[in-house]
N, C-alpha and C positions, 0 to 999 in steps of 0.2 A: 535389390541393388540397383542403385541409380549409377547408368554409365555415362551419360551425356549431360552437358551444360552445369557439371557440379565440379567445384574446386575443394579439394579436401585440405583444409589447413591443419597444422601440426598440433594446434591448441586451441581452446576457446578464447584465449588472450589474444592469439594472432588473429582469429577470425573477426572479434569485435574490434581490434584495432584497425582492422582492414575496413570495415563498415564504418567506422569512426573518420578515418581520414578520407574516405571517398566523399562522404558527406562535407567534410571541411573543404577538400578540393573544390567542389561544386560552389560552396560558400564564397571563398575566396575569389573564384573566376567572376562570380556574379558582383561581387563588391568591387573589382576591378573596372568593369563594365559600368556600375553604378557612378563611379568616381569620373569615368570618361565622360559619362553623360552630363555630369554636373559641369564639367570644363567646357564641354562642346557647347553647351546652353549659354555659358557666359562669352564663347567665342561665336556666338549665332551660327552655329554649324548644325545641321540635322543629324543627330547621333544614328539613325537606322540607315541613313545613305553612307555614313562612314563605315559602318558594319558590314552593309552589303558589299561596298567596295572591297573591305579587308577579307570577307569571305571568299573572294576570287582566288586566294591563296589557298592551296589544297590543305594546309595544316592550320588555318585559323579556326579556333574553337567558336561556334555559333551561339554565344550566349548573349543575353539582352538584359536590360536593365529593369529593375522592377522591385517590388516588395518580397523579401524572403521570408516565408513562414513556414507552417507545417511542423510534423513532429520529428523531423530528420536534420533537414539543413540547416534551420535556424537554431537546433538544439546540440546537436552532436559537438559542434566546435566548443561549446562551453564545458560539455564532460571532458573534452581533452585538455583543454587549458587549465581545468581546475586540477586535474591529475597530475599535469605537469607541475604546478605550482606547489602542489602537496609534497613533490620531490625535490623542490628547490630550483625549479626552471621557470622563468618568468617568461612566457610567449610574447612576440612582438607583432609579428606578421598576421598571426591568426585573430588576435584581439583586434588589431586595426581594421580588419575586414569585417569582423563583426560590428564595431562602431559604425562604419559606413552604413551597412546594411540596416542595422537598427534606426538610424535616423532618416531613412528614406521616407517615411510617412509624414514627418515633420518637414522635409524639405518639399514634398509635394505641396502640402498646405501652403508653405511660405511662397512657393512660386504661384500658386492659385490666387492667394491674396494679393500680391503685387500686380499681378495681370488684372484683377478686379479694379484695383485702385487705378491702374493707367486708363483701365476702360471707363473709368467715373462711375463705378458701381458702388453703392453702400455695401459695405462688409458686415457690420452690426445687423443682425436680424435678417441677413440674407437667407435663401432658400437654396441649399445645396443638395443635390441627389448623388448618391454613391451607388454605382451599379456593380454588384459583386460583392460578397462578404467572405466566401470560402477561400482558402489558402491557395488553390489552383483550379484551372479550368474544368468545367463539367464533372464536377466532384463535390459530394455534399460535405465533406469533411472541413470542420472548422477549427480543428486544433491549431493553435498558435498562429492564427491568421494575423497578418500584420496590417490588414485593412482598418482594424480597431485602432492602429495608431493614428490613422486620418481621422477618424471620428472624434479620437481624443483631442487631437491638435485643434480641429475646427471647433469644439466646444470652448476652447479659449478665446474664441472671438465672438461669442454669443450668437453663433448662426443657427438656423434650424435645418437640421440634417434628417433626410429620409434615406434608408438603406433598402435597395430592393435586390433580392436574389432569389429567384424562383427554383434554384439548385439546393439552397441551404435549407436546413431544417428549422422551423419557424420557432418551435420550442427549445430548441438548443442555443439558438441565437440569444433567446431571452434568458435563459439560464446561466449561460457561460458569460455572456457579455453585456447583458442587460440592454438589448437592441432589439427592438420590436420592428421586424422587417414588415414592409408595406405589401399589400396585395399587387399594387400596380402604381407607376408613376402617373403624375396628373400632367395634363398637356399645358404648355405655354405657362408652366408655374414656377420654374427655377431658374436662378440665377447663374448657376453653373452645374454642370454635371460631369461627374468624374467616372470615367470607366476604369475600375480597378482590376476586374477579372474578366477574361475574355471568353466568357461562355458562348457556346455554340448558338444558343438562343439569342443572345446580343448580336453576333455577327450576322445571324440570317435575318433579324429584322431590319437591318441597315442602319446607315448612319443618319438617313432622312427621319426615320422612326425616332430614333434617339434625340435628334436635335428638335423635333416636335415637343419635347418636355422643356425646352428652354424658352425663356421669355425672348422677346425679340433682340435684345442685346446681351444675351447669355452667353457664356464660356463654356465649351466642350474640351475636357483635358481627358485625353486618351493615353491611359499609362501603359497599355500593351500593344501599341501599334495594331489594334483592332481594325481602324479604318485608315485610309488614304491620309497623307500629311495635309493635303489640300482642302480635307473636308472637317479637319478639327482646328481648335485654335491653340491647343498646347499639347506637348509631347514629352516623354522623357529623352 
């Protein structure tokens, strides 16, 4: 008999509903921060600075902007809304949050392309490196990773994309997403680098190592606040 760390729900329906709304709540919290990041970018305010300042209040929830994938947070809200619709209720808030999070990959690419144009870089046939493919840090799990949204959006601009992730399974990446992971990035080769997943290996290698992959006028887009703001060119 388990006596600690377990809550016994009255039924499987209650237990499953609890799991679904916990993931839905996190999805909505991240969606709010993603929307705020979009607003703050337009206002030329650093989102991380705002979040750190807001975090000095004891009850502020420390969420960060980014891609929302995985087999729970990005999926369970759709189970809940589908069930709601089947009984005649049409959810609004939950689906609004999903739309925001589902569009973050395209938003990242749009920001990068605009920055490259301002930087007088050629976009078509540009060489882009994406660092990280898994749906979260230090985990080989590729299920429902939204990094693929970035690769697909970049493909619309006819750019050459390399994806590097020493944590991910090479065969699974090819089988599930038709992505061939590279063994290592090339030095002085890329017009832009996107740090999509903040693996410890990337953090430990340091920003100078990451920037060494860029051409002299290349841009570093850090989606995860992996490095200090003054060391990168773009952040969420």
